[in-house]
BAPADREN-80575 format. One line per 4 residues: number of its first residue (from 1); their letters; for each residue x, y, z of C-alpha. Coordinates in steps of 0.5 Angstrom, whole numbers, plus 500, padded with zeros to 3 digits. Layout:
NUM = a = X:Y:Z; ...;
end
This chain:
1 = meks = 898:274:547; 902:280:545; 898:283:539; 904:283:534;
5 = iqea = 903:275:535; 896:275:534; 896:280:527; 902:275:525;
9 = lvfg = 897:269:525; 892:273:521; 898:275:516; 900:267:515;
13 = verv = 892:265:514; 891:270:509; 898:268:505; 895:261:505;
17 = aaws = 889:263:502; 892:267:496; 896:261:494; 891:256:496;
21 = tlld = 889:254:489; 897:252:487; 897:248:494; 891:244:491;
25 = dinv = 894:243:484; 900:240:487; 897:236:492; 899:228:491;
29 = fpva = 900:226:497; 898:222:501; 892:222:495; 892:226:489;
33 = dgdt = 885:229:491; 887:236:490; 884:239:496; 890:241:501;
37 = grnl = 889:249:500; 882:249:501; 882:244:507; 888:249:510;
41 = iasl = 884:255:509; 878:252:513; 882:249:518; 886:255:520;
45 = splr = 880:260:520; 879:260:527; 886:264:527; 883:270:524;
49 = qinr = 879:271:531; 885:269:536; 882:274:541; 876:270:542;
53 = kdtt = 875:264:547; 877:257:546; 881:257:539; 883:250:540;
57 = rrll = 876:248:540; 874:251:534; 881:249:531; 879:242:532;
61 = isar = 872:243:529; 874:247:523; 880:242:521; 879:238:515;
65 = gnsg = 883:233:511; 890:230:513; 894:237:512; 888:241:516;
69 = niaa = 888:236:522; 896:236:522; 896:244:522; 891:245:527;
73 = rffs = 894:240:532; 901:244:531; 897:250:532; 894:248:538;
77 = gflv = 901:247:542; 904:253:538; 898:258:541; 901:258:548;
81 = arsl = 906:263:546; 904:269:549; 911:273:547; 916:273:542;
85 = eaip = 921:269:547; 916:264:548; 915:262:541; 921:257:540;
89 = eaan = 918:253:546; 911:253:543; 914:251:536; 917:245:540;
93 = lgrd = 910:243:543; 906:244:537; 911:240:533; 910:234:538;
97 = mawq = 903:234:538; 902:234:531; 907:228:530; 903:224:536;
101 = aiha = 896:226:533; 898:221:527; 897:214:527; 903:212:522;
105 = pvpg = 907:219:521; 912:220:515; 917:225:514; 917:229:508;
109 = tmlt = 910:232:509; 909:239:514; 912:235:519; 919:236:516;
113 = vfde = 917:243:516; 915:243:523; 922:239:525; 926:244:521;
117 = lvdv = 922:250:525; 924:247:532; 931:246:530; 933:253:527;
121 = lerd = 929:256:533; 933:253:538; 940:255:535; 943:261:539;
125 = dvki = 945:265:533; 937:266:531; 933:271:534; 926:274:532;
129 = trqg = 930:280:528; 930:281:521; 936:278:520; 934:272:524;
133 = vsqi = 927:271:520; 931:271:514; 935:265:517; 929:262:519;
137 = ival = 926:262:512; 932:259:509; 931:253:513; 924:252:512;
141 = ekav = 925:253:504; 930:247:505; 925:243:509; 920:244:503;
145 = wstp = 926:242:498; 927:236:502; 920:233:501; 921:230:494;
149 = kllp = 927:226:497; 923:223:503; 917:221:499; 918:218:492;
153 = klkt = 911:219:490; 913:227:490; 919:225:486; 915:221:481;
157 = agvv = 910:227:481; 915:232:480; 913:237:486; 914:239:493;
161 = dsga = 909:237:498; 903:241:498; 902:241:506; 909:243:507;
165 = lgmy = 909:248:502; 902:251:505; 906:251:512; 912:255:509;
169 = ifle = 907:260:506; 904:261:513; 910:261:517; 914:266:512;
173 = gffm = 908:271:513; 908:270:520; 915:271:521; 915:277:516;
177 = alvd = 910:280:520; 913:280:526; 919:284:523; 914:288:519;
181 = ktda = 917:286:512; 910:284:509; 912:288:503; 918:284:501;
185 = fkpv = 916:277:500; 920:273:495; 915:270:490; 913:262:491;
189 = tetf = 914:261:484; 921:263:484; 923:260:491; 921:253:488;
193 = adml = 921:254:481; 920:247:477; 917:244:483; 910:247:483;
197 = svlp = 907:243:477; 905:236:477; 909:232:471; 904:229:465;
201 = sfne = 907:222:466; 904:222:473; 898:218:474; 894:216:481;
205 = nmed = 892:209:482; 884:210:483; 882:209:490; 875:208:493;
209 = gycv = 872:211:499; 871:217:503; 875:222:507; 872:223:513;
213 = dtvv = 872:228:518; 868:228:525; 868:231:532; 865:226:537;
217 = qldg = 863:228:544; 866:222:548; 861:219:553; 867:216:557;
221 = rsqq = 870:210:553; 877:207:554; 883:209:550; 883:202:547;
225 = eiek = 876:203:544; 878:209:541; 885:206:538; 880:201:534;
229 = lsky = 879:206:529; 885:205:526; 883:198:523; 877:202:519;
233 = gesv = 881:206:515; 888:209:513; 891:216:514; 888:216:521;
237 = lvip = 889:222:525; 886:222:532; 886:228:536; 883:229:544;
241 = henl = 881:236:547; 877:236:553; 871:231:552; 871:232:545;
245 = lkih = 875:227:540; 877:229:533; 877:224:528; 880:224:521;
249 = lhtv = 881:218:516; 880:215:509; 875:209:509; 871:205:504;
253 = dree = 866:204:509; 863:210:511; 857:207:514; 861:202:519;
257 = vkre = 866:208:521; 860:212:523; 857:207:527; 863:206:530;
261 = vasl = 864:213:532; 857:214:534; 858:208:539; 864:213:543;
265 = gdil = 859:218:544; 855:224:540; 857:226:533; 857:233:533;
269 = ewsd = 860:234:526; 861:230:520; 863:231:513; 865:226:508;
273 = dnlg = 868:227:501; 868:222:495; 876:220:494; 874:217:487;
277 = kqiv = 871:223:485; 876:228:487; 882:223:484; 878:223:477;
281 = hfgq = 877:230:477; 885:232:479; 887:227:474; 883:231:468;
285 = kktr = 886:235:463; 884:242:464; 883:247:459; 886:254:460;
289 = gcih = 885:261:457; 889:265:453; 888:270:459; 887:268:466;
293 = imtd = 881:270:469; 880:273:476; 874:275:480; 870:276:486;
297 = aags = 866:270:489; 860:275:491; 859:273:483; 855:267:485;
301 = ltre = 861:262:483; 863:256:486; 870:253:488; 868:248:483;
305 = dsvn = 867:253:477; 874:256:479; 877:249:478; 874:247:472;
309 = lgit = 875:254:468; 882:256:472; 878:262:475; 881:265:481;
313 = llds = 876:267:486; 877:272:491; 873:271:497; 869:275:502;
317 = yima = 868:272:509; 861:270:512; 860:270:520; 855:266:523;
321 = gdks = 855:265:531; 862:263:532; 864:261:525; 868:265:520;
325 = lpet = 869:262:513; 870:264:506; 864:264:503; 865:259:498;
329 = lfsp = 867:254:504; 861:256:508; 855:251:508; 849:254:505;
333 = sely = 844:250:508; 848:251:515; 848:259:514; 840:259:512;
337 = rhmk = 839:255:518; 842:260:522; 838:265:519; 832:262:520;
341 = ngvk = 834:261:527; 835:268:529; 843:267:529; 847:274:528;
345 = vsts = 850:273:521; 854:278:517; 859:279:512; 866:282:511;
349 = qasv = 871:283:506; 878:280:505; 883:285:508; 887:289:503;
353 = ferh = 893:285:505; 890:279:503; 887:282:496; 894:284:495;
357 = qyyq = 897:277:496; 892:275:491; 894:280:486; 901:278:487;
361 = svln = 900:271:486; 896:271:480; 902:275:477; 907:270:479;
365 = qhkk = 903:264:476; 900:267:469; 903:271:464; 896:276:463;
369 = tlyl = 890:276:468; 884:280:467; 880:282:474; 873:283:473;
373 = cvgs = 871:286:480; 865:287:483; 862:293:482; 865:299:486;
377 = vftg = 858:301:489; 858:295:493; 866:294:495; 872:298:494;
381 = nydv = 876:292:490; 877:296:484; 880:302:487; 884:297:492;
385 = amaw = 886:293:485; 888:299:481; 892:302:487; 896:296:487;
389 = kekn = 897:295:480; 900:302:479; 906:300:484; 907:293:482;
393 = dpdd = 905:292:475; 910:296:470; 909:291:465; 901:292:465;
397 = rltv = 900:284:466; 894:285:470; 888:288:467; 882:291:472;
401 = idst = 875:292:470; 870:295:474; 864:290:473; 859:295:476;
405 = tasg = 855:289:478; 855:283:483; 851:277:484; 849:272:479;
409 = rlgt = 850:278:473; 858:278:475; 858:270:475; 855:270:469;
413 = ialv = 860:275:466; 866:271:469; 864:265:466; 862:267:459;
417 = taky = 869:271:459; 873:265:461; 870:260:456; 871:265:451;
421 = strt = 878:266:453; 879:258:451; 877:259:444; 882:265:442;
425 = dnpa = 889:266:443; 888:274:443; 888:277:450; 885:283:448;
429 = avie = 879:280:444; 877:277:451; 878:284:454; 873:287:449;
433 = fakk = 868:281:450; 868:282:457; 866:289:456; 861:287:452;
437 = aidq = 858:282:457; 858:287:462; 853:292:458; 849:286:455;
441 = ceey = 848:281:461; 842:282:466; 840:279:472; 833:279:476;
445 = vfld = 833:277:484; 827:275:487; 826:276:494; 822:272:499;
449 = kley = 822:277:505; 824:284:506; 826:283:514; 834:281:512;
453 = laag = 835:287:508; 832:291:514; 837:287:518; 843:289:514;
457 = grls = 841:296:514; 839:297:507; 831:298:508; 827:301:514;
461 = ktsa = 825:295:519; 818:299:519; 818:298:511; 820:291:512;
465 = ffgd = 814:289:517; 809:292:512; 812:289:506; 812:282:509;
469 = mlhm = 805:283:512; 802:285:505; 806:279:502; 810:284:498;
473 = kpii = 816:280:494; 821:285:491; 825:284:485; 831:287:485;
477 = spma = 837:288:479; 844:289:481; 846:296:477; 852:301:477;
481 = egak = 848:305:482; 847:299:486; 841:294:487; 835:297:484;
485 = kvgv = 828:295:485; 825:294:479; 818:291:481; 814:288:486;
489 = vrnq = 810:281:486; 806:277:491; 808:270:490; 812:265:486;
493 = kdqm = 808:264:480; 808:272:479; 816:272:480; 816:266:474;
497 = kfaf = 812:270:470; 816:277:471; 823:272:470; 820:270:463;
501 = ekld = 818:276:460; 825:279:461; 828:272:458; 823:273:452;
505 = rtik = 825:280:451; 832:278:450; 833:270:448; 830:267:442;
509 = kdse = 828:259:442; 834:258:438; 839:263:442; 845:260:444;
513 = afim = 845:264:450; 847:263:457; 842:263:463; 844:262:470;
517 = leys = 839:260:476; 841:261:483; 838:258:489; 838:260:496;
521 = dnrp = 835:254:501; 830:253:495; 834:249:490; 829:243:489;
525 = wvee = 823:248:487; 828:252:483; 831:246:480; 824:242:479;
529 = tvmr = 820:248:477; 824:254:474; 830:250:471; 825:245:467;
533 = evqm = 821:251:464; 827:255:462; 830:248:459; 824:247:455;
537 = rypa = 823:254:453; 830:255:451; 833:248:448; 839:251:445;
541 = aevk = 841:255:451; 846:253:456; 843:253:463; 847:253:470;
545 = lqpl = 844:252:476; 848:255:482; 848:257:489; 846:264:490;
549 = slts = 853:268:493; 853:267:500; 855:275:501; 848:276:497;
553 = gvhm = 844:271:501; 846:274:508; 843:280:506; 837:277:502;
557 = gpgt = 835:271:506; 832:265:505; 827:264:500; 831:268:495;
561 = wava = 832:266:488; 835:269:481; 836:269:474; 842:272:470;
565 = ffsd = 843:271:463; 847:273:457; 846:272:449; 851:274:444;
569 = sekg = 850:274:437; 856:270:435; 855:262:435; 858:258:440;
573 = ic = 861:263:445; 856:261:451;
end
């Protein structure tokens, strides 16, 4: 495959990542469960490593949800394009494979975008030049605009189809990259104005059951037995690849489906999301602040946090074995299992292009944004954001603050600031509150072993060996100058003693403080032992149990836990 095509595929994925929250917000078809953006990021992640072997297999395993599975199937065909000249034929193949994967396909989804792509590429006057790409994008816009006309549910909700928009965003990035125009995107919010917000009058019917994604290694069963799966649910997709079968469906009886799938062969992957919970959550009215908050996911924040408080999260990426995913989509249990088994794991930042796309996305969607970025000593995010702002924010709508920190301290600062933003109509007051939180918030991270810091080059392996042999458990705190060692203890009892000494110094029994407790692979102990003690000692505080940022987890390892806290004199702030 030509290098320009490989690079363009990555640009497409990064564009989708930057607009994923919007895709979730308008996801009403086939079910209003608000996960199209999340599913597309996970499903298309193998395209970031297109030079690695067996991309089609990795797409199959990564695919999640209706949109993710359909898109993955399209790209299984599209990836046969080794040159620009081969793209039209590859698009045709991918389109056909996507349609064939669905038990009951309907127009008005991303399938309509694929149809339009094939049609425009077959025109004699359309070539992959700057002029030709403009024609392609106009045709794809038309396809997205047509989706509410083709699907009554979309018209009732007042939005275009989320999956179709996701593919438009990807393909716009892909083709613009091929002609070197990645600095000339028309904002999605302008292109599809007035069709990117679900109408208040829209109501989704409650639906019981689960959204199931599974991969099974076949043992030679007949096609007829495979086709029987359609009787167990709706939105059925069945995708074969060599000796594997990817199955996606919505079902009210996941156990029956699991038994039936197991009868076909060995289940290699299984996930199920509760549709009822997702629908309820999608339909809940969400409170938004007077200034939009953006921060880095390295701050021990989850996608659930981002949805509940309207926070934009900028992910770093976790690589473990042959899998690479945004940190908020990587399974913590899977990561720590890999680490214990000696699998090589690492982290990487999002590209500068992806970060720029996020900045543009928030500016297009919000009047004012406050970006609380991870400390400069840990990443170059602050400098990247400020350089972009200087060129692209003449109205000063994006405020960028170097938090000087990371991990739970950054997450705590972002959470209390986002909550404060919902209680005032003064953006300047929110910015000042954030600065105060940065000064006053503390965090202490308790490591179980030193070997992972050594593996990441942050400690000599000799020091790690002797430290672990002597059962030394270091305590570190993220500071402006980096992660600073603030103590050493020998066991969990001493860790807790140290933590409560620090908490007692700042938080009184009646303090309305915010306390974040972070866990790695040790949630039961943190929840049942540490959290109970914290709640008993500080009954007026809000105590939040969070998974440790996986960026931190990779470097600190299994067994790590942490406490971050902030107490403000103004009642009710936290």
